[in-house]
C-alpha positions, 0 to 999 in steps of 0.5 A: 169200723175200730171196733169191727177190727178189734172184734176181728183181732180178738177172734184171730188171737181166740183161735190161736189160743185154742189151737195151742190149747190142742197141740198141748192136750195132744202133747200131754198124751190124751187120746187122740181121735186116731187112738179112739178109732182102734189101734192105728200105727204112731207115726211122725214124719220128719219133712221139708214141705215141698210138694211131693212131702205134701202129697205124702202128708195128705196121704198120711192125714187121710188114712186115720185107720192105720195110721195115727199121725202124733206130730209134724218136724220140720227139716231143711232141704226142699227150702231153707227158710224153715219157717216158710216150710212150717208154714206150708205144713200148716196150711196142708193141715188146714187143708185136711182139718187136721190137728198136729203139732209142728216143731221147727229144726235147727235155722241156717246160720249162713247162705241164702234164706230164700233158696230151695231146691235149685237144680240144673241141667246141662244147657239149661238155667237152675230152676227151683222144683218146688216153686218159689213158695216150695209148694208148687206157687200155690199157696197163696190161692189157697189160703197160706197167710201171715199166721202159718208163719207163727206159733209152732211147738216150743221144742226144737224138732230133735227134742220133739222127736224124743219127747214124742218117742219117749211118751210112746216107747216102742210105739213110734215109727219115725217116717224121714222125707227130708234130709236126717239133721233132725234125726241125727241131732236127736241122735248125738243128744239121746242116745237111747233112742233106738230102744224107744223107736219101732221103726224108721222109714226113710225117703233116700238115696239110690241104689240101682241104675239110677245114682243121683238126682242132686249130683251124678251121683248123691240123692238129694236128702242125703246129699243135703246131710251125708254124715246125718244119714250115715249116722242114722243107718249105722245106729242100732235102730229095730228096723230101717226101711229105705225108699231110694230113686230106684222105686220113688221112679215106679211112681208118676205124678202125672198118673197120680193127679190124673186120677185124682181129678177123675174122682169125686174128691174135694182135694182133688183140684189142690192136688192138680195145682200143686204138681204143676210146677214140679211137672213141667221142670221135669219136663223141661228137663226131658224126663218122661214122668215126675215121681212122686218121691215121699208118698213111698215110705207112706204107702208102704205103712199103708200098704206093705203088700204092694212092695217088694224090699231086701235086706242089705248093708247100706252105707253113705259116703262122706269124704269123697270129692265127687261122690260126698252123699253117695248111697252105696248098698253092699249087694254081694256081702264084700264088707263082711257086715251085717245088714242093717236096712230093708231097701225097698226094689219094686212096686208090684201093683202100680194101679193099685198104688193109685187107686188107693192114693186116690181113695185115701185122699177122698177121705179128706174133708169136703168143705176146702172152702171153709178152710180156705176162709180161714186165710188173715186177710178178708176175701175180695168180692170177686175170690168170694164169687170163685170159691162159691163157683169152686164150691158149687163144682165140689158139692153139687148136690147143695148147690143144685142136687145133681151128682158130683162131676167126673171128672170136675170141669174146674180142674181143666178150666182153672188151668187156663191161665197157666196154658194161656202163659204157656202159649205166649212162651211157645210164641216167643219161641217160634223162629222168624220165618215162621211169623209172616205177616198176612201181606208176606203170606199172600205174597208168597200164595202168589209165587206159588201159584205162578210156578204151578202154571209154569209146571202144569204142562211138565206135571201133565207129561210126567203123568203120561210117562208114569202111566206108560211105564205102568203099562209096561211093567204090567206087560213084563210081570205078565209074560215073566209069569207066563215064562215061569208057569207055561207058556200061553199063560200069559194074559192077551195083550187086548184083555188087559184095559188101558188107563184113560189118558188125563184131560188136555183141556185145561179148563177140566184138570183140577188146578193148584190154584184152586186146591190153594183157595179150598184149602185157605177157605177151610183153614179160615172156618175151621179158625174160626170154629175152634176160637168159637169153643172159647164161648161156653153159650156155643159149647152149650149149644153144641151140646143141646143139639146133639153134636157131642153124640155124634162119633163123626163129630168127635172124630172131627174135635181129635182132627182140630187139636193140630191148631197146638202146632207151632204153625198154627197156634201163632193164629189163635187169639184166644188160647183158652178154646184150646183148653175147652177143645181139650176138655170136649175130647173127654167123653164124661165131660161132654155129657155133662156139658148140656146141664146149665149149672156146668155151663155158668161154672165154666163161664166164670172160670174162663172170666176168672182165668182171663182177670189173672192172665198176665198183661 
């Protein structure tokens, strides 16, 4: 056992040495894979790897024909633990099968190192927008380990940035999607930096109706370092492009991840899980969308034709008590200063934006599970089985020879754990008067039946009165029509049919009590059916019997979505059935559920969801 452990340790050390050697060769200026494919634009990304940063980094790494990522430098922002943010970057590089050096920025001397992007809204407790691990709380799920916190580039981020720019003078584009501390520090130490840089692209500021997200008037990246932002914007860089909140809110993380999961992209499940916490926070705030902020600067470099921009003078307030970090654009030229930035104002084709993102994610490596197995800790047998089922979904041609499913079933099945938690939270929020026991329910039903028996004679009398009033109204209408159009035009009384009186026998009248019994029976049957959807074998039987092809049955499935309402969901014992119901509403999924391998994978994922659920 000790020999085996020693061998694993030696192999791990060898892999680290190889990684350092590749990084050193990369920094010595050797030709990278990007360069061999032509002349892509060289970029380095200064980032604070959170959820939207992760999407931006993957987008850049997936576009080697257009962008050559020479390095990542880590800034504080979405998290205050610089090594934790750096470990997120290493995980993303491993998932994308990319070898890019990572350098850390300054470590804070004070403050809570575990604090992240904590934002609050009126009447709500503060929330970590990017999750506790600053990566949507999915880092460990996708293989983040202790080794990711070590072996960063020896140069601090500002010097690392200058080293790259000086080795490729006039070629480097610096993309800043976090606070601007690293770039400002590099400027302070090396005033000649602007002459070495081709372009600076920044996600920061707000230049229209949206004024701020960290404070009422300041965007987060500028608020975290207003002096740094002002220093960068007023330096003599050849070109500065700004993507503020006005244009980032023209993107929607929900749309991007949905489009990804409906594609055969191997990393689509990672994108789906990554965005979940971020979107939930925005939903809790009452926002209609969750913007993918940091994807905009990268997409601008890939597809500048999708954007409309305007040159303007922009500066950042550094002194104001209420306006610190606020970005001000002099749209009317009232300062009399020359324009120093291009502010992106509009995305011209949102559909093309989404498609370009999905196409890029689809170019990332197909064998995601292989990269996950690089985690430092050995996988349990249960984890290996889960990875095997995920591989079957991501590479079906290797498992059963069938084409890749669209959308992949695991994109929905693996969300069942979160779905169950949501239902539990929903039940806790139900008002007390809704939480009746069965005895209370039947007692209330008996009271209603008694009232119905007492009210039935009155209902019959009122019915007669209504019919009489209706006949009288028809008579008056005919008389009025005759007066308006001429005498003799009115319809004779005998020509009008008279509605029959309701049956006088109470036995022939439909009683509310009978209706209540009917509804109670239907309620029980529909509850039983919808919960049977949590059984994959039953779902397969429905598919093989051809129910899913019948339009009437499809409408019935849509009708059953009422079980999500608070007054009904409390009866659900197996909340996974509602997630499967959502799955069945998609035509492409119903078509594939006749395949035995898909049903088998769905069953495994449902079992996995139960195993991971909270007690």
